[in-house]
C-alpha positions in Angstrom: 19.2 -3.6 5.5 19.0 -0.5 3.4 21.7 2.2 3.2 18.9 5.0 3.0 15.3 4.6 3.1 13.0 3.8 0.7 11.4 6.0 -1.7 7.4 5.0 -0.7 6.1 1.4 0.4 4.0 -0.5 -0.9 1.5 -2.9 0.9 0.2 -5.4 -0.5 -1.9 -6.7 -3.4 -3.9 -8.6 -0.5 -7.1 -10.0 -1.2 -10.3 -8.7 1.3 -10.9 -4.9 1.8 -8.4 -2.2 3.7 -11.1 0.5 4.4 -13.1 1.4 7.2 -12.9 -1.1 10.6 -10.6 -3.5 8.0 -7.2 -1.3 9.3 -7.4 -1.5 12.1 -6.3 -5.4 11.9 -5.2 -5.6 8.2 -1.8 -6.9 7.6 -1.3 -5.0 4.5 -2.6 -1.1 5.8 0.0 -2.2 9.3 3.3 -2.8 7.0 2.2 0.6 5.5 1.2 2.5 9.1 4.2 1.5 10.4 6.3 2.6 7.3 4.6 6.0 7.5 5.7 6.5 11.4 8.7 6.2 10.0 8.7 9.5 7.4 8.3 7.2 4.3 5.3 7.8 2.3 3.4 4.1 1.9 0.3 3.4 0.5 -1.9 -1.0 1.2 -3.9 -1.9 -1.6 -6.6 -4.7 -1.4 -8.8 -6.7 -4.0 -12.4 -7.2 -2.6 -12.7 -9.8 -3.7 -12.0 -13.6 -1.8 -11.7 -16.2 -4.1 -8.7 -18.0 -5.2 -9.2 -17.9 -8.8 -9.6 -13.6 -7.9 -8.4 -11.7 -10.8 -5.7 -8.6 -10.2 -4.9 -7.4 -13.1 -6.9 -4.2 -12.7 -5.7 -3.9 -9.3 -2.3 -4.1 -10.4 -2.8 -2.2 -12.2 -4.0 1.0 -10.3 -1.0 0.3 -7.3 0.9 0.6 -9.8 -0.2 3.9 -11.3 -0.5 5.3 -8.1 3.0 4.0 -6.6 4.6 6.0 -10.3 1.9 8.8 -9.7 3.7 8.8 -5.3 7.1 9.3 -6.8 6.8 11.8 -9.2 5.3 13.3 -6.7 7.4 13.6 -3.6 4.7 13.4 -1.1 5.0 15.0 2.5 6.3 12.0 5.0 4.2 10.5 7.2 2.0 10.6 4.6 -0.3 7.1 3.9 
């Protein structure tokens, strides 16, 4: 679909945790891991709040900041 590999892969933001044992079955982290395996620096974001009305504003800000930093610092291929 793309004419070149993407600069980064950003997955999420999802409800719940993407830490510890949850990484094994997290779809958010699976997407990021698959991209990293293909050589694309990747990151997955989550918000540990399962409420329907959860406020994602802070998580959005963090995701934007981290993603911009990843693009500026040009992480090595396969970084996750």
